[in-house]
N, C-alpha and C positions, 0 to 999 in steps of 0.2 A: 387372560393373555389373549394376544395380539389376533382379531380377527381379521383376517386377509378376504376379503372376495376377492381380488383381481389385483394383480401388481403391474405396475406399466413397464415397457420396459424402458428397459433405459437407452529529484526530488531534485540529479543529474538531467540531461538533456537526454531524451529517446533517441533526439536526431541522428548522434554519433555514436551511441552504446549499444554495445555488440548485444544481440538477442539470445545469447545464451543461458540456457536454462540450469545450467549447474551457478552465473553468475551469482540466481537471488537466492541462494543457497545460505542462512546466516551462518558467518565467520565470528566466533570468537571476536576475533581478535577487532572487530570492526566495532567490538563493542566499548572500547574503550578509543579508539582509533578514530580520524577526522574523516575515515570512510565511513562513518556513521549519519548520516541523511536524512533520518525520516524527519518528517517536517512537523516540528514541533508544533502539536495541539492540534492535528488533525484528530476525527473523531474517530475515540475506541469503544465503542459503544459495541455491548453483547462482547463483550469480552472475552469472558468464560465460551459462548455459542462458538465462538468465532476460532477461537484455539482447539474444543475437544469434537468438532465433526469437520468429517474430512469432505461436508458438503458446501462448508462453508468460505469456502475462498474467494471466490465473488464479489464476495456483500461486506457489508458494514450494514446494517438496520437503522443506522442513523437515518443512511439518506434516502431510503426509503419509499416514493410515495404515497397519499392514503388509493387505496382500492373505490374503483369505483362503487357506490352505491350500492347501482343498480344488481337486483336479483341476477344468478349467472349460475354455473353448474357448481357441483359441490364436488372439488377436487378428493379430498381427504373429510373423513370424519374422524373428530380424537375425543375421545372419553362423549359421545355425543352431540359435538359442535365443530360444525363445518367448517372448512379451509375452504375457500372458490377460487378456480382459477381465477376469476380475476383478482384474489390477494396473492397470488403468486404468477399473475402478469406485470403485477408492480416490480416485482424485485425481481425479473428475469427481461422485463423492455430497456430498462434501461442499458444493461449491458449490452439487448441487442443493438439498439443501435448503438453503441458505440464498434460493434462488429459492423454493423452497417455503413459507416463512416469510412470503413477498410474494404469495399466489399469490393471494389477495384483489382485485390491483389491479395485476394481471397476465392477459393474455389467456391461453390457450392455447396457441393457435398462439405465441404468445412466448416461452414454454415452453422447446413444443417443440425450436424452431429455436436455443434456445441451449447443448438436451443434445445438441443433433448438434455444437453448435462447440466447447462445452467437450469434448466425445470427442473430436475430432481435436486439438485441443489438447493434450491429455494423453498420443494416443498420439504424436502427433509428438513430444514433449518426453519420452516414453520410450524413442523408438528414438536419438534424441539419447545423452540419459544413456548408454543400454547400448554406444553406437558409446565415449564417452570414457573408461566405464570399461575398455573394453578393450585403450585407449590405453595407461591409470594401469598398467595391466597390463605390455601388453610391455619399458616403460618400465623395471617395476622398482620403481616409487612406493609407499612406506610409510610412513602418517605413526602414528605412536605415539600412543600415548593420553596419554604425559607430554606432546607436543610437543600434542597439540590441548589438553588445561587450560592448559599454560602462555597458550598465543592468546586462550584464551576469557579468562583470566583476566587478560592487556592491552585484552583488546575489552572489559570490565565496569571496569575503572583508566579507560578513556578517554571513561564515559558522565558526564554532567555532568545531576548529582554523581556522584563517585565512586562507583563499587559496589567492592563483595570478591565474591568467587565463590559464595557462599551467598546474597549478592543478589537477586547476578542470573542461577541457578538459579531465586527465589522469583518471577524476574518472568517468565522462558520458562513457568512452570507458569502464567507468567496469563493468556499466548495460548494456555491451555489444551495446552501440548505438554510429556513429561515433557523433564528434560536430560538421560538418557541417549539420548532421542532426537535429540533438539540436536545434541551430542554427535555419535553418529555420522556424522551430515548433516556437521557441520562440519568432517570429518573428509576427505570426501569434496570440502567444496569447496576444503579444502586441497591435497587431493590435485591437484584439475583445475588450482586455480594453480600446480604447482609443475610441472606437466604444459605448462601454455602460456606462460606468464613465458618459459626461454628459448627460445622460438620466436619469440617479435615484439624481444626484448632488442637487440637491431642494426637492428632494420626501422625504429624508430618513433618519430620524436623531435617533440617542441613546444617553441618557446622562445619571449621575448617577446616578439617581434614577431610569431611569430604568434598570439600574442593580444590586442595592440596593432592586430595589421593587425582583427579578427575584432571588437573593439572599438570600433575607428575604424565597421565595414563595417553594421552593429547596433546604430546608438546607442537606437532604442525599446526592445530588450532590458533595458538598462541603467536605463531610467527605473523609480523607483519614485514610482508614483501616491499623495495624497493616503491615508493611512490611519488608521484610530480604531481604539484597544484598547479594547476591549467588556466586559463581564458581563453577564449575563442567568439567569431566571432562569425553563425555561418550565414551565405547568401544560397537558396535558394535557388532553382528553376521558376520562373512560372509557367504553369504547366498546366492552368484555371480554362484556358483556351482549348479542346479537343481539339481543331485543326494548324491551328499553328504547329509551326517547324519547332519538333524541343529542341533542333541543336542549335536554333539563332535565341532559345531559349539559354542556354547554357550557355553559351555565347556573350549574352546580356550579363549574365549573373556573374560569368568570370568580368567581363570586362566593372562589374562595381564593388568585386572582392578585390582586385587591383588598382583599384583608383583610391578604392578607403586603406589600403595595402598602403598605399605612397603616402597620402594625406597620416597617418600615422606614424611616418619614419620619420615624418615631417615636422613631426611636432604633437597631432592632436592626438588628445586620452581617449584612451582604449577603451575604458569604459563607457564612456562616448556615447561614442558612435559604436560599443555594443549592443545600447537601454535605444540606438533608435531606427539599428538596420541589422542586426542581427536576426537571423527565422527563431531561434533557439530561444525554449524558455529562460534557461540561464541569463539570456539579453534583460529581465531587470535584475536580474544581479551586479549586473555592467560585464556580462558573458564568463563571469567564475564557475569553475564546476568544482573545483573543493578538488580534495585529492584522490587521485585512483593509482589501481596497479596497474600491474602488463593482466591482457587478457580481457582487459573492460571494453576496449575500445573499439573499433573499425581497423585493419589493420593500419592503413597510412596514416588517420588522426596519432595512433598508438606512437610507429613512429617517427615522429617526428616531434612532437610531445616529449619521448624520452632523448630523444636529440636534441634536447635544448638547454641547454642552461638558465638560472632566475635571469630573467630582465631579457632572455633572448627571443626573438618575433621568430618567425618561422614564414617562409613564399609560401604561397598560397597552394592550398592542401584543396585537389578533389575527392571526394568519397561520392558512394551512391548518393546521399544525402545531398549535395551543395559542393559550395568552394567555404572552407576553409580559410582565419585569419588563426594562430594560437598562439599568443604567448604564456610563461610558462614564469609563475609567482614565486615556484619553491617547491626543493625535492627535501627527500626523507627518503636514508640509503635504509637499508633492509636486518632487520631485529627482531628479537624476540622480545616478547611483550613481561614486566616481572610478576612473576606472583604475586606480589602486598598490590603490584596496580589496579589488578587484573581481579579481591578475589572476592571484593565484594557481589563484583557484577555475576563469576562463574556461582555464584551461593545463590544469589538471589531464581536466576539462569534455571538453575537445579532443584530449588523451593517453586518455580513456576511449574518445569517437569512437570515435577509431583503434584500440585496441587491440577493440575490440566489430566494430569490419571486418572487421580480421585474423581475428578467435573466427569469426565468418558464413563467410565463404572456408574456414578450416580445419575446418569441421564437415560445410561441402558438398563437402568433397574426401572426407573421411570417406562420408558418405553415396552420392557418384559409386561408391565403391569398394566398398561393401558390397555383401550378398546380400540385399535387402529383400523376403520375400515373403508378400504376401495370402495369407489361404488362401478360396477361393471358399466360397461362401456357396451355400445349395440352398433 
């Protein structure tokens, strides 16, 4: 029985993308269409934990800095082992830093509410991690350095385009993470997999008939809406000086966009100018945003993009983020995904769903049997 002394209370440039939570919900058609834009090779450590606790949305433990070494207050004790406030803080602080960077647009109430939620999620995540680590130790599962390097090398080779181990290391460092940290956390993920996979091996199965049933019962999930592929150059007003006239900053940004548009019409390379001048993360790809459908971009951007034919260039488009020059490079008409094209994806996702539900119950069973004690705060 758990013992509670006290519970505490509880890939596209974002500059032009709509902040609609519904747009972040997974669509089956995204699995086989160009809209699937997950960054290849991005750390997916603690995969099982990540999906099975609702508290794990905010982090991947691969990016977690080490906790300060000095002693501090105990946040929770799990089977006699303390998890400290500094352990929790090591997860929470990076997310708070991101929020602080946008503090000018956020209310103090919103920041404080998110701080509480982040702490609760981090604490829950550390509890589950501790329980799984205990099971790995009891099962005498050990992942060697050689095994981890071998699996990481395979993962690097599976990227598009394939990467060498050294190239993959550089990619991890590009995420602000040392390769040693990534490797150590990858070893932990492999250990979790070795612990969990044998437990569902004979209990979970998905066949083609299951996939076909899902496909026929959810036709809308396999509809592909009309899409365009576009590149853009975003010129944002420079509002770094609080004493400067914002209207003057907007005028300068618009003038720069107009000059770039003129250069493009005179034959300048769009991708080159995007790399040199665009204020969007897509600048690294020459401004390419990939394919997107209606409802994903802010209204002025969407209207301009869908009115263009492949190869056409927009006039200056103003949004709340600045001034855009848009070039449409391709279009896809609306249609449906054939079953054979998406069959394997459906089977994988249905299997994954069953695995996640199995692990959710497994983790809950560990928590039910654990001695989890929260200290009394004076």
